VOGU-3710 file (C-alpha; in Angstrom, 3 decimals, decimal comma):
1> mskphlltkt> -4,861/3,233/21,448  -1,146/3,551/21,642  0,458/6,032/19,191  4,039/4,907/18,403  6,803/7,366/17,617  6,559/8,484/13,983  9,573/7,756/11,851  10,563/10,513/9,424  10,287/9,876/5,627  14,138/9,697/5,508
11> eikekydgfa> 14,259/7,098/8,283  11,527/5,017/6,434  13,421/5,226/3,190  16,728/4,187/4,820  14,973/1,340/6,694  13,505/-0,129/3,510  16,651/0,353/1,523  18,378/-1,556/4,253  16,240/-4,691/4,212  15,025/-4,668/0,607
21> rwydvvealp> 16,892/-7,920/-0,019  15,129/-9,654/2,841  11,705/-8,112/2,526  10,154/-11,125/0,714  11,588/-13,538/3,242  10,181/-11,558/6,182  6,765/-11,370/4,518  6,632/-15,015/3,362  4,478/-16,322/6,206  1,614/-13,860/5,992
31> effgvralrr> 1,657/-14,168/2,224  1,292/-17,960/2,522  -1,594/-17,711/4,990  -3,917/-15,622/2,799  -2,400/-12,212/1,925  -1,359/-13,325/-1,485  -4,925/-14,417/-2,233  -6,123/-10,985/-1,180  -3,512/-9,374/-3,419  -4,685/-11,529/-6,308
41> glagrvhgkt> -8,279/-10,631/-5,985  -7,474/-6,884/-5,812  -4,961/-6,929/-8,639  -7,478/-8,583/-10,935  -9,555/-5,396/-10,780  -6,763/-3,202/-12,158  -7,101/-1,765/-15,575  -5,661/0,914/-17,871  -3,020/3,379/-16,938  -2,087/2,389/-13,426
51> leiaagsgkn> -0,039/3,848/-10,574  1,036/1,456/-7,930  2,103/3,421/-4,817  4,651/1,769/-2,477  5,148/-0,974/-5,058  7,896/-2,298/-2,861  9,568/-5,451/-4,090  7,065/-5,964/-6,904  4,902/-8,588/-5,130  1,851/-7,568/-7,214
61> frllpedvdl> 3,611/-7,657/-10,603  2,840/-11,256/-11,544  -0,804/-10,812/-10,416  -1,627/-7,864/-12,683  -3,401/-8,094/-16,054  -0,943/-8,325/-18,895  -2,290/-5,241/-20,663  -1,756/-2,845/-17,709  0,243/0,324/-18,362  2,066/0,426/-15,039
71> vagdisrgml> 3,977/3,062/-13,172  5,530/1,523/-10,074  6,432/4,041/-7,387  8,149/3,749/-4,078  10,113/5,917/-1,623  12,905/3,242/-1,490  15,305/2,927/-4,416  16,452/-0,452/-2,968  12,966/-1,856/-3,099  12,416/-0,670/-6,675
81> qiadhkarkl> 15,656/-2,350/-7,735  14,327/-5,633/-6,392  11,022/-4,940/-8,126  12,821/-4,310/-11,431  14,685/-7,588/-11,166  11,258/-9,394/-10,867  9,832/-7,405/-13,691  12,631/-8,390/-16,059  12,127/-12,046/-15,236  8,432/-11,732/-15,956
91> gmrpkyalld> 9,044/-9,817/-19,213  7,373/-6,746/-17,889  8,403/-3,147/-18,623  6,895/-0,926/-16,013  7,960/2,698/-15,626  9,443/3,481/-12,201  9,089/6,573/-10,005  10,962/7,341/-6,773  8,230/9,206/-4,935  6,643/10,379/-1,716
101> aenlpfpddt> 3,092/9,093/-1,433  2,063/12,364/0,283  3,253/14,506/-2,582  2,848/12,591/-5,854  4,643/14,057/-8,894  1,772/13,607/-11,324  -0,914/16,010/-12,674  -4,563/15,665/-11,564  -6,676/12,979/-13,171  -3,766/11,032/-14,644
111> fdtvlstlss> -4,533/7,348/-13,828  -7,392/4,928/-14,473  -6,355/2,920/-11,447  -4,362/3,683/-8,315  -3,222/0,591/-6,477  -1,635/0,320/-3,018  -1,165/-2,733/-0,828  -0,098/-2,849/2,823  1,443/0,570/2,647  -0,540/3,145/4,616
121> ctfpdpavaf> 0,943/1,794/7,777  4,236/3,391/6,710  2,949/6,793/5,682  3,547/9,538/8,243  0,095/10,970/7,269  -1,942/8,312/5,434  -4,935/10,712/5,009  -2,802/12,974/2,875  -1,551/10,009/0,910  -5,171/8,911/0,281
131> qemsrvckpd> -6,046/12,383/-0,832  -3,125/12,387/-3,247  -4,293/9,074/-4,655  -7,686/10,695/-5,196  -6,156/13,690/-6,878  -4,200/11,746/-9,495  -7,032/9,264/-10,232  -9,416/10,081/-13,088  -12,932/10,962/-11,944  -14,293/7,712/-13,387
141> grilllehgr> -11,231/5,727/-12,143  -10,830/3,477/-9,199  -8,561/3,367/-6,108  -7,747/-0,160/-4,943  -6,410/-0,722/-1,462  -5,309/-3,648/0,595  -4,445/-2,367/4,092  -3,982/-3,799/7,587  -4,745/-2,208/10,921  -5,954/-2,733/14,446
151> ssnraigwyq> -8,008/-5,840/14,966  -11,556/-5,752/16,295  -10,649/-8,787/18,355  -9,966/-7,600/21,934  -6,902/-9,763/22,502  -5,325/-9,145/19,103  -5,963/-5,461/19,331  -4,401/-5,228/22,753  -1,320/-7,083/21,544  -1,010/-4,747/18,582
161> dfraeshask> -1,221/-1,724/20,871  1,239/-3,245/23,311  3,803/-3,981/20,610  3,116/-0,881/18,474  6,232/1,075/19,457  8,721/-1,803/18,945  7,056/-2,908/15,725  7,056/0,596/14,250  10,767/1,030/15,315  11,723/-2,288/13,652
171> fgcqwnrapv> 9,709/-2,267/10,477  8,525/1,338/10,036  4,999/-0,077/10,265  2,242/1,313/12,440  0,015/-1,739/12,597  -2,704/-0,433/14,895  -4,117/2,283/12,734  -7,734/2,205/11,355  -7,184/2,369/7,526  -10,873/2,144/6,540
181> eiarnaglel> -11,771/5,069/8,786  -8,800/7,058/7,638  -9,690/6,466/3,977  -13,311/7,504/4,594  -12,319/10,637/6,510  -9,822/11,510/3,766  -12,804/11,851/1,378  -12,525/8,628/-0,554  -15,876/7,243/-1,740  -15,706/3,633/-0,526
191> vdvrtyffdv> -17,837/1,497/-2,832  -16,690/-1,883/-1,591  -15,067/-2,772/1,748  -14,277/-6,309/2,932  -12,390/-7,233/6,032  -10,578/-10,473/7,056  -8,919/-12,105/9,964  -10,784/-10,308/12,764  -10,685/-7,083/10,678  -6,889/-6,934/10,596
201> favmearpas> -6,929/-6,840/6,753  -9,209/-4,613/4,727  -9,683/-4,766/0,981  -11,222/-1,513/-0,325  -12,354/-0,257/-3,747  -12,885/3,510/-3,807  -13,759/6,307/-6,130  -11,926/9,642/-5,994  -13,273/12,212/-3,717  -15,992/14,484/-5,286
211> s> -14,683/17,927/-6,178
//
């Protein structure tokens, strides 16, 4: 499997600040062809005090239950500004946090739910990010993930490998990782895993790692 050049966190932040205004346009096609439905199903499981990591442009906001106490975090201030605009139109008042997913600024056992969608592809070390999600989640809480990675289909997987370097350079996204395996190896207790579109997309519900 090809391993593309890793962007630094500063480069990732600058990249997403730069195309924050156009992010929803770029993502419109996959959202239309099923990703939004996967988001909706996952967001419906959210409850209580919730941290959304890599909240981005706020795509999940309108899908969340109305009574959620939400902290929306992202490494990009530009993306959070777009998210805040959406939240205001929806009448939502989430708290915001400019954060590094691999070093979360919250105490242990803080959140009932930790939510992250299509984000681990941008983390320099996704295993560390998953461990941080586990740390800040309450022992009886849940970690909800929608991720994408390398397809089990031979042709699609080959194409992802072939285009990995240019895709990562353009979008800061390493699309040929194995997020389910990474989450499991990071110590998350995966209680529900479902994959779609030749295993490109994975919806996971996990419990925090046992201490």
